[in-house]
C-alpha positions in Angstrom: 140.6 81.4 102.5 141.6 83.3 105.6 141.8 87.1 105.4 144.5 89.1 107.2 144.5 92.8 108.1 147.4 95.0 109.2 146.2 96.9 112.2 149.1 99.3 112.0 147.3 100.8 109.0 144.2 102.8 110.1 142.1 101.9 107.1 143.1 98.2 107.2 142.4 98.1 111.0 138.9 99.6 110.6 138.1 97.1 107.9 139.6 94.2 109.8 137.7 94.9 113.0 134.5 95.2 111.0 135.2 91.9 109.2 136.3 90.1 112.4 133.1 91.1 114.2 131.0 89.9 111.3 132.9 86.6 111.1 132.3 86.0 114.8 128.6 86.7 114.4 128.6 84.1 111.7 130.1 81.6 114.1 133.5 81.7 112.6 137.0 82.0 114.3 139.3 85.0 114.4 142.8 85.6 115.6 143.5 88.8 117.6 146.5 90.3 119.5 146.3 90.6 123.2 148.7 92.0 125.8 150.2 88.6 126.5 150.1 86.4 123.3 147.9 86.1 120.2 144.5 84.6 120.8 142.0 82.6 118.8 138.5 83.8 119.4 134.8 82.8 118.9 131.4 83.8 120.0 131.2 82.7 123.7 127.5 81.9 123.4 127.8 79.7 120.3 128.3 76.0 121.3 129.3 75.2 117.7 131.8 78.0 117.5 133.5 77.2 120.8 133.6 73.6 119.7 135.4 74.7 116.5 137.8 76.7 118.6 138.8 73.7 120.7 139.0 71.5 117.6 141.3 74.0 115.8 143.7 74.0 118.8 143.5 70.2 119.2 142.2 70.8 122.7 139.6 68.8 124.7 136.6 70.0 126.6 138.5 69.3 129.9 140.5 72.5 129.2 137.6 75.1 128.6 138.2 78.4 126.9 138.5 81.6 128.9 136.3 84.6 128.1 137.6 88.0 127.2 135.5 91.2 127.8 135.9 94.8 126.7 134.8 96.4 129.9 134.5 95.5 133.6 130.9 96.4 133.5 130.3 93.3 131.3 130.9 91.2 134.4 127.5 92.1 135.8 125.8 90.0 133.2 128.3 87.1 133.3 129.2 86.3 136.9 127.5 85.9 140.3 128.6 85.9 143.9 131.5 88.2 142.9 133.1 89.3 146.1 134.4 92.7 147.1 137.9 91.3 147.0 137.3 90.2 143.4 136.2 93.8 142.4 139.3 95.2 144.1 141.4 92.9 141.9 139.5 94.1 138.8 139.9 97.8 139.8 143.7 97.3 140.4 144.7 95.1 137.4 142.1 95.4 134.6 142.7 95.9 131.8 145.7 93.7 132.2 147.1 90.2 132.6 144.9 88.9 135.3 142.3 86.2 134.7 139.7 85.6 137.4 137.8 82.3 137.8 134.3 83.2 139.0 130.9 81.5 139.2 129.0 82.3 136.1 125.3 83.3 136.0 123.2 80.1 136.1 120.9 81.6 133.4 123.7 81.7 130.8 123.2 79.2 128.0 126.8 78.9 126.9 129.1 75.8 126.7 132.7 76.6 127.1 133.7 73.1 128.0 133.8 71.3 131.4 133.7 74.5 133.5 131.7 73.1 136.5 129.7 76.3 136.8 132.6 78.7 136.5 134.2 81.0 133.9 137.7 82.3 133.6 137.3 85.9 132.5 139.8 88.7 131.7 139.9 92.2 130.1 143.1 92.4 128.0 145.2 95.6 127.8 145.4 95.8 124.0 143.6 98.4 121.9 142.7 96.0 119.0 141.4 93.4 121.4 139.3 95.9 123.3 137.9 97.4 120.1 136.8 94.0 118.9 135.3 93.0 122.2 133.5 96.4 122.5 132.1 95.9 119.0 131.1 92.3 119.4 130.8 91.5 123.1 132.2 88.7 125.3 134.3 86.2 123.3 135.8 82.8 124.1 139.5 83.4 123.5 142.4 80.9 124.0 146.0 81.2 123.0 146.3 80.9 119.2 148.5 77.8 119.1 148.1 74.1 118.5 148.0 72.3 121.9 151.6 71.4 122.9 153.1 74.2 120.8 154.4 77.6 122.1 151.8 80.3 122.3 152.5 82.8 119.4 153.7 86.3 119.9 153.2 87.2 116.2 150.4 86.8 113.7 152.7 84.9 111.4 153.3 82.2 114.0 149.5 81.9 114.7 148.7 81.7 111.0 151.3 79.0 110.5 149.7 76.8 113.1 146.0 77.5 112.5 145.8 78.3 108.8 142.4 78.3 107.2 140.6 77.1 110.3 140.5 80.8 111.1 138.5 83.3 108.9 140.1 86.6 109.9 143.6 87.4 111.3 144.1 90.8 112.9 147.9 91.5 112.8 148.8 93.9 115.6 152.5 93.3 115.4 154.5 91.4 118.0 152.8 91.1 121.4 154.6 92.8 124.3 155.3 89.6 126.3 155.0 85.8 126.1 154.3 85.6 129.8 150.7 84.3 130.4 148.2 86.0 132.6 148.0 85.2 136.3 144.9 83.2 137.2 143.1 83.8 140.5 140.1 81.8 141.7 137.6 84.1 143.4 134.8 81.5 143.8 135.5 81.0 147.5 135.8 83.2 150.6 139.6 83.8 150.0 141.1 84.4 146.5 143.5 81.7 145.5 146.3 82.1 143.0 146.1 79.1 140.6 148.8 80.2 138.1 151.5 82.7 138.7 152.1 84.7 135.5 152.6 88.3 134.5 151.3 89.5 137.9 153.2 88.1 141.0 151.6 86.9 144.2 153.4 89.9 145.9 151.6 92.4 143.6 148.3 90.7 144.1 148.7 90.7 147.9 149.2 94.4 147.9 145.5 94.6 146.9 144.3 91.4 148.6 146.6 90.6 151.5 144.8 87.3 152.4 145.5 85.8 148.9 146.4 82.1 149.1 148.6 80.2 146.6 147.4 76.8 145.3 149.8 73.9 145.9 
């Protein structure tokens, strides 16, 4: 039976964060609020947990899960060949609705799906998410919806879709926006905007003027 915690209540929030971190350590799934929509999260380094996440969403390995982090410093252990331009984007837009696709460290033994040596990583601007990520560490997190359904802005909507496939629900109230994060590929010499979202190409070019936009 899934457990749900009201993060507007200080005691419930503290208990919920502790229970959510414990659940993720056991290889279970949790739902958490972010600054875009609600996400379903798992231990990024557990092949079985990430597989359960994709299965819960009805999603194939061809659409790998992004990874959320609680601090930009976490990037040092996750990515390689991270350019000065990429760090400038981190400095300007993290925490926030910017996902960066980077080359992951070859030594990492994770399996997020068919990533071809890359990882999509983001630091969300939401206190509950940051507290959980700080407590646990990097998590594979995807929108908490069944594939083909709208991404949820409330915990109720996420729970209606995912039910008992999730162990712990952290209810942080309605999320601020249903606009997804913008996705920028920083694996090459020039950053490329793969998906326009909450941060526009114009805003990104204020930091990285040579930014290209994918066709």
